[in-house]
N, C-alpha and C positions, 0 to 999 in steps of 0.2 A: 372784470373783476371791480367791484364796488372800491371808490376811493378810500373808505374807512377800513375795510380789509386789507388794502395794500397798506395802508399807514401802520395797521398792527403788525402785519406780518415784518415791515421793514424794522419797526422797534424791537420786536422778538429778536430778530438777526442780530442787530447791533449790540442788544444786551448779552445774546447768547457769545458774542464775540470777545466779550470782557472776560480776562481770564479767571478761572474758578466761578464764574455764574451758573454754569450748569449744575455743578456739584453742589455748591453752597446754598442754592434757592430751591434744589430740588426736594420734593416732599419725602420724607423717611417714609420707607414701605416695609412690609413683613418679608420675613426671610423665606427663601424658597429651597426646595431640594438642591436645584441646580446650582445655587451658591455654594455649594460643596467644593465645586471647581475651582474658585477662587481663593479660599482658605490657604492661609499658609500655617504650618504646624512646628511649634519648636519643641526641640528634645534636647536631653543629653548636655547640659551645661558644665564646661570643665574649666577651672580657674588655673591660670599659669602659676608656676612655681614662686614668681616674684609678686604674683597678685595684682597686677596691672592690666591683664588682659583675660578675656573669659570666650573660650572656643565653644560653639554650639551647633547644632544641626537644625535646618530650617528645610521642611519637606514641602514641596509644592505639587499639585496635581497637572500632569500633561492630558489636557482633555483629547486632544488628537490622537494621543498614541493610548489613550485610556490606561495609564500609569503613573506612578509617584516618582518623582526626583528629588533625591536628597543632597544638599552640599552643607559644608562648612562655613560658618561665619566667625567673625570676630568682633569683639566692642571692647572697648576700655573700660576697665571697671570703673574709673570714676565719671564715666560719661563725657569725657572731653573731646570725643569723636564719634562720628555717626558710624553706625556698623558698616562693615565691607566683607564681599564675598571672598573667602580663603580658597576654595576649591572650585574650579571651573570646567572640569570634565564632562562630557555629556553623561558619562556614568554616574551612578549615585556614589557619593562619599558619606559616612557615617563613622560612629564611636571614635570621635577625637581624644586623643591621649597624648598629654605632654612628657616630653623627656624631663628627667629630675633637673637639667639645668636650664630648662626653658628654651633652649635654642633651636629646637625642632619638634614637631606634631607629626605622630603618626595616627594613621586612621584606616579603615577599611574600605576598599573599593573593589568593584568588577572591570575596572577598566584594564584594557590589554596591555601587556607587556611589551617592551620593545624588543625583548628577545624571546625565542620560543618558549612555550610553557613545558612544564615536566611531562611526562608520559602520560597522556589524557587518559581518564578512566573509561572502562569498555562503554561502547554506545556513545560516546562524547560528540560524536557529529551532532546530535539531537539535545544534547545536554547544555543547561545554561551557566555561563562563566561563573567561575567559582569567586567568592571576594577573598583579596589577598591584602596583606599589610602593606602599606605605601608610608614614606617618609618624607616629610616636606620642611625643608630648612626655613626658619623665619627670616632668613635674610634674601628669601627668594630662591628662583630657579625652578626647575621640574622635579615633580615628586618621584622619588626612588623606590622601586618595587623592591620590598625586603623580603617577602615569602613566595615560594612557588609550589605550594604544596596540592597534590593532585586533587584532594578533596576540600581544599579553600580552608578559611580560617572563622570562626565564629565569635571568639573572644580572646584579647590578649592583654598583656599588664607588663609595663616596664620594670626591669630589676632597679632597686635603689640606685645604683651606680650609673644605670643609663648604658651599660654596655650588652645588656642582654633583653630578651623579651621571651616571657612563657606565654603559649598561646593554646588555644584548644582547637584541634581538628580532628577528623574523622579517619580511621582505618580498619580495615579488615581483609578477610581472606580473598575477596574478590579483587583487591587492589594488584594482587601478583598476577593476574591472568592477562594474556596476551590482548592487546587491543582489538585484533581482527580475529581472535579465537571466537569460532562459533559456538553459542552459548543458548541456552533455553530461555525463553521469557515468562515461563511459568514462575509462580511464588509459592515456595515451599517453607512451612513453617513446623518446628516442634514445640513452641511456646504458647501460652494463653494470649501473651500481648505480642500482637504483630502488626498493629496499627495505631496512629495517632493523629488525632484531629489536625493538629498544625502542620504537620510534616510528613503525613500519609503513611503508605506502606511502608515498612520495615525493610531494610536490606541487610547485610551483615557486617555493616560497618559500625563502629562505636566510637563515640569520642573520648579522645585521650590527650594528655599532657605532651607538648614540645617545648624546647627551648631553642633560640635561635640567638646566634651573635649579630648584633647590629650592625657592626663594620662590614663583615662580609655578607651576611645574608645568604638567601637563595636555600633550595631544598637540601643541597649536599650538607648544608652546615645547619641544618635544623636537626635537632636530636630528640628522637621520642623517648620520653623518661618513663610513661605508663603505657601499659597493654593489658589487653584481655578481651574476648569475645564474649563474655556475658555480663558486662557492667560498662558503665559510661562514667568518664571523669570530667568534672566540671568546675568552674568558679575559682581558678588558681588566684592564690595571692601570696605575694613575695613578703618573706620575713623581713625586718627591718635592716638586718646585716647583710642579706641578699644572699644567704647561702641555701636556705630551706623554702619550700613551698608547699604551703597548706592548701587543699583542695576537698571537693566532695566526691563521695562515691559509695555506690551500694555493693560492696564485696561480698555479699553473702552468695552470690552465684544464682539468686533467684529474684533478681529484678525483674525479669521477663515473665515472671509468675505471680505478678500481682504485689511483689513484696516491696513494702516502703521503707525498708530500714537503711537511708542513705547515713553515712557517718563523715565525719570530718578527719581527714588524713594529713600526715606530714612527710614529705619526702625530701632527699638532697636535690639541691637544683643539677646536680651531675647524673641522678635516677639512682636506683639501689632500693634497699628494703624500705618499707612503709612503717609509720607508727601511728597508731590509732590514738585519737584525741578523745572523742565523744563515746558516750556510753549508755544510749537509749536504744531501743528496740524499735522506735519510729523514726520519723525523718529527722535529722539533724542537717543544717543548711548554713549558708552565709558566715564562713569563717573570717574572723578579723583579728589581726595581731594587736598585742599590746605594744605601746612605743617602744617599751624596752625588749620586747621579743620572747618575754617569759612566758606569756599566757595568751591562750586564744580565746575570744568570744565567739558565740555561734548561737544561732536559734534552735530549740530542738523541742520536741513533742515527745512525752513520756507515754500517754495513752492513746489510741486511735480516736481522731476526731477532736482531740484536745487542741486548744488553742497555743501556739508556740511561745514558748518562754526563752529569755536570755540566759546563756549558761556562760560560765568562765571555767576553762581547765588549763592546766600546765602545759605548755607546748612541748613537755618531754614524754607526756602521755602517762606520767608516773602516780597519777592520782584521780580519783571522780571528780567530775564535774560539780559546780555547786552554783545555785541561782544568782544572777548577778543583782537582780531586783526584786523585792517582795510585792505581793498584791498587783503585779501587771495583769489587767483584764483586756489587754488590746493585742493586736496581732502586729507584732515587730516586724518590720522589714527595713532594708537599705541601711544595715548597721555602719557607723563609720567610729572609729577609735581616734580620738582627737588628742588628748592628753591623758594622763595615767588615771584620771579619776573620773572622765569624761566619755561616755559612749553615746552617740547620738542615734535615734532610728526615727523613722517614719512610720506613722500608722493612721487608719481610718477611725475617725470618732464621729458617731452620731451625725452621719450626712457630710462630715467634712474629712480633709485629710491634712496632717499637720506633723511638723517636727517636734520630737521630744528629747530631752536630755536624760540620761541615766546617770545618777549621782553613785558611783561605785562604792564609795566610803559609807554613805548612808543607806546603800541599798534602796533607793528611793528615786523616782523620776518625776520630772516636771514638763510641762507643755510649753514649748519655745514660740512657736507660731500661733495666731489666733486669726478668727476672723471668718465671715461666711465664705469659705473657698478652699480650694484645694492646692496645697503645697506638696510638691514632689520633685524627684530628679535631684536631690540636694547634692551639692559638692562642697567641699572645705579646703580652706586653706590655713592650716594651724600657725604658719609663719607670720601672715598677716591677720589673723583672727577673723576671717570673713567667711561668709558662705554665699554660693550662688545657687537659685532654685527656679523651678518653672511653676508659675502660678496661674491658675484660672478660676472663673466664677461662673456665674449661671448667665451672664451677658458677654463674657470674652473667653476667647480661647487662650492658650499659654502664652505668657510674656515672662520676660527674664526678670529678676530680682535680684539683688544683692543686699544683704543685712551683716551685721556683726553676728557672732556665736551666741549673742543673747536675744537675737530677733531683733534688736533695736537699730536704729538708724537705715530702715529699710529703704530703697530706692528702686523705681522701676527703671530698667534700661532700654528695653524695646517697645515697639508700637507696632507689631506685625500687621495687624489686621483694621489698624485704625481707619484706613480709608474707607474700607467696607463699612464698618460700624457706623460711619456718618451717613451711610446710605439706608440703614436699617432702623426700624421701630421695633425693638426688643421687648419681649416680656421679661416682666420681673417674677421672683418666685416668692411666696408666702409659707411660712413654716407654721404648723399647727401640732398639737399633741392631742391624740384622743385614747379613751380607754377601750380595750378589747377583752378578749377571751384570757382567763386566769387575772382579772383586773389589772392586766399589764397596760403600760403606758407604750404606745405605739406613735412614731412621727409620720405625720403626713405634710405633703407639699403640695400647693395648689399654685397654677400659672392661669392667669388672667387672659382673655383673649386679647389680640392687639387691637387697640381701639375700643375697648370695652367701655360702654356707656351706662349710668345709672338709670335703671327703670326698664332695660332690655332684658331678654331671657336669651342665655346661650347653651348650646350642647355642652357636654364633657366627655372626654376619653381619660379612661382610666388604664394605667400603664403598670406592669408588674414586672420589676427587675428579675434577671436571671439568677443562678446559682444553686440554690436560694442563698449559698454563702457570699453575699455581695451587698452593696449598699447604694441607695439612690441617694441624692443629696443636692447640694448647692453649686455642682462643678457643671461644665459646659455639656448641653444636651441639645444636638442641632434638630433631632426629631422633635423635641418639644416646642423649640422655637417655630417649626414649620406648623406644627399643628395650630399654634396660637395664633400665628399670622393668617390661618385659614378660617379664624373665627370660632376655635374650640378652647373651651378651658381644659386644663390638663391635670389629673390627680395622679400622683404617685406617693408611694408609702414604703416603710421599711416594716414588713410584718415580721414575726418570728422566723427564725432562720437567717435573719440579716446578720452582718458583720458591723462591728462599729460601737455595739452596746453591750458587749462582754458575753463570756462564753455561754453562760446559763441562756441568756436571749438567743444566741446562734444556735444552741443545742436543742432550743425549744420545739424544734421541728422535728425531732425525734418522734415517730409514730403519729405526726401530724399533717402528713401530705394530705393535702385535701380536708382535712379536722379544723383544729385551731388556727391554722395558716390562712384558711378561707374565711373564718371569722374576723381575723385580724384585718384582712383585706376588705371585706364588705361592711365592715363597721367603720372604716374609713370613708367609704362612699357616703354611708347614711352620715357621718359626721359633716362631712364635706357640704352635703345637702343642707343639712341644719345651719351650718356657719355662713353658706352663701345662697341665700334664697334666689339669686339671679341664676342659677344653674337650673336648666330645664331638664327635669327628671325623667320625662318623656323621650329625651334624645341623648342617651348615653352610648357609649362605645366602649370596647374593652381591647386590650393589647398587650403583647409581652413575649418575650423571646426565651427559649430554653425553658429553665423553670417557670419562667414568666408565661411561656406559652402552654406549658403543662396547667398552669391555674387558669388561663385564658380559657383552655378546653374545659376545666373543671368547673368554671363559673358558669359557661353557656349550657353545661349540663345538669347545673342545681339550681339556675333561675333563669327566669324569661326577661328580666328587667333591662337587657342591653338590647338596642336596636342593631348593633353590627358588631363584628368580631373579627380581629385579624390576629393569626395566631403564627410565629414565627419561629422556625427550628424547633419545633413543640414535641414534648412526649405524649403520647396518648396510650401506651399500652406498655406496663412496665415489665410483663413477662418476656415479650420479644426484645424490647430494648436492652434488659439486662444480659441478654446473649449475643447480641451483635454490635454492641458499641464498643468504644475503644478500651473503657474500664471496666471489665466483665464483673458482673455481680457487685458494683461498686454502691450500691444502695443498702447493702445489710446493716450498716450502723443505723440507717434510720428507720429500719423495719423490723430490727431485731433478729434478723437472718436472713439468708438469700431465699432466691424463688423455690429451691427445693423444701427450705424447712416453711416458708410462710406464703404459699402458692395461693391461697384463698385470699390473704391481706393484700398481696401485690396486685390480684385481679379488682379486689375491693377499691383500690386506691387508684386504679386505672381510668382515665376519662372514657375511653372506649367502652367500658361497661354500661355508661349512661347516654351514650349516643341517640339512643332512642328518646330521651327527653328534651333534645335539642331543638330548638326552633328559631334561633338567632342566626341571620345570614353570616357565614363564616368563609373567609379568605385566609387560606393556607399558603405561608410562603416557605420553602424548603430548598436545600443546596443538596445538588448531585453527590458532593465529596465530603458530606458532614459524617464523620466518624464519632462525634460525641453522641448526637441524637440521630443515628441514622435516617435515611430519607423514607425507609418504609414506615417509619412512625407518622411523617405526614400522609403517606399514601393511604394507609389504613385509616386514619381520622377522615380523610376525603371520602372514601370509598363507604364508609360507614353512613356518614352524614346524606349522602346521595341514597343509600340504602333505605333511609328512613324520611328522603323527601325533603330534606334542607336544602336551603339556597346555598350553595358552596362552590368554590372554585380554588384550584390549586396551581401555583406558578413555581417552576421548578428552575433554580439558577444552574447553568453549567460552569464546571472548574472552580465551584465555591465550596468553603467548608464551614463550620459551624459559626465563623467569625465574620460573616457576610457584612453585616451592618457596622462594622467597625475598619476591617482591614480587607473587605472584598474589592474587587476590581472597581475603580472608581464609578463605572458607568452603572454597575449593577447596584453597588451601593445608592446610587441618586434613584435607580427605577425603583428600587425595593421601597423607598420613601413615596414615590408617586403611585404606586401600587396601592399602599395604604391610605393614601390620600382620596383615590379613586373609590376605595369601598367605603370609605365614611361619608363622603358625599352622596354616593348612591344611597345609603340605607339609614344614615343618620339625617341628613338633609333632604332625603327623599327625591334626589336629581335623578330622575329616570333616564336623562339625557348625559349621564355621566359615561366618559370613552375611557377603556383602560388604555394603560400606557402603550402596549404592543400595538394599538391600533391608531395612535395619533400619528 
């Protein structure tokens, strides 16, 4: 080896030995699909009663085991101490909830109990452990398992005095069958609704409310206070004096026949007769007690597909509900009643997510948080007049923030992924507005490729969001950063049908699937090409999932402008979709009737009808267990394109449902992104040597 080369290696090794040299001097790189394995995700912050601590959940990916693990962490509200991990079991822990005196923390976990569990459910030898409630003292020691319910616990809340918990668990006739009794494995149904995308095939169990004594705990001491085989009970909320519980339930007996009429009910903590609080024929949800216990606030819908409003009703059920706020044209969620005159809620607004305060005396509302970001998971402490929330933006995953109730004195408390961010060169997003059908203003968002240089031409990927009742905006999108890192510009828009722009805009989708929504999207492409002349209009790609998959299919059936398409969990044929998905005939409000009344219209708006027009190479990604848009939709699209000689491939993901790209198995989620990159590289960049992920 030459002397100069030896000297270079020696100097490099010496520098590399200096602490921090490798990280500090490393050239930032673009983000990759595999970086997902290194992300830390923050959720569910909860402020202690004295306001000094915040418990929150951190979820990490175990790449080896291909799963996510969650644990509960603590941090001092004043930032005087670095965060520390509070739960350390190999099993995940989530849903931290402080006891009213702040001396202990309850949470959900599937960790094994020291004592044998209750009689297991039939077939338990192959069933996964059920989440139970554990309580851990702030003074240390081992967590104590509080519940031992056969079907586990999905949600719970402390009573105001800290002596009891109300919880949600499942029960049904099959629970009484013997563990070893021979039974059929066929599925037998009598109702229209018999499956749901997130939970799969229904059984005979329904969610109901139980009350458990904190000191004694255990299944024998857990009292079931609601029951019924034709409905589910959820979202229990203790009254301030701790003797009553408000909850949500559809007691029409028609919940499994597509009826949406959930109501707010009140029951004694001891059980007994119910008092109906809400008075609408559509969905009422999210009951929240006034501080004096005399009134219940809730969100309610008057007519099908209306946006929910905030309503107030007496807790005795003695009078009709009244609007809490006039002229509210947002979709409220996360209601919290802080003082007699202040009701807080979260809502999406024009590509952002923020906190709002309703002034009940003035029947008006104001926006509390601001900025190009998403503020959510807000928790309040009325004693210290503070709030904690998770906040993300286009270049950051969620971190924990605290502020006062006016949104002032805001401080960031965590830096979960800062080590990663220092390694990345992340793309920024630019917002612009353009005119579309009906002369409506539509928001567009453009991401420049990482390393963008003036004078060069770059390809662009158009992404269409799902829903269509949803919104794109300025919060975190891993896939967009991945595209940008590979040299693509990314365009995403909020066409009619999107939320965050008022009910008229969102319901502008009625009768317009494949109509004015298509114009909204394509006008966005034209506006971007005019605004950013460095985009190469000869190298365009299009992608989207769910409704975005429908629009991807529709686009390639109506224009040949795009060189490549990737369609995810996509709808291709309204006729078969409406009879096989989890929500039967759910498109009737969008088409003025169901498929039996508007058959020709449903077929006219089905991309499958226009498969003969498609020339764009199309990759189809779909999940085996997608009950929202069944896999037959992807199969029909694939076979139709093959029939007409289109270059197309289909990739089917086992064990996954409609939420693959958000909550699917980590390995599948990453692989989905790599399939997209492969297809765009092959057909937008013209890389004939591109290798599909399953052959690498």
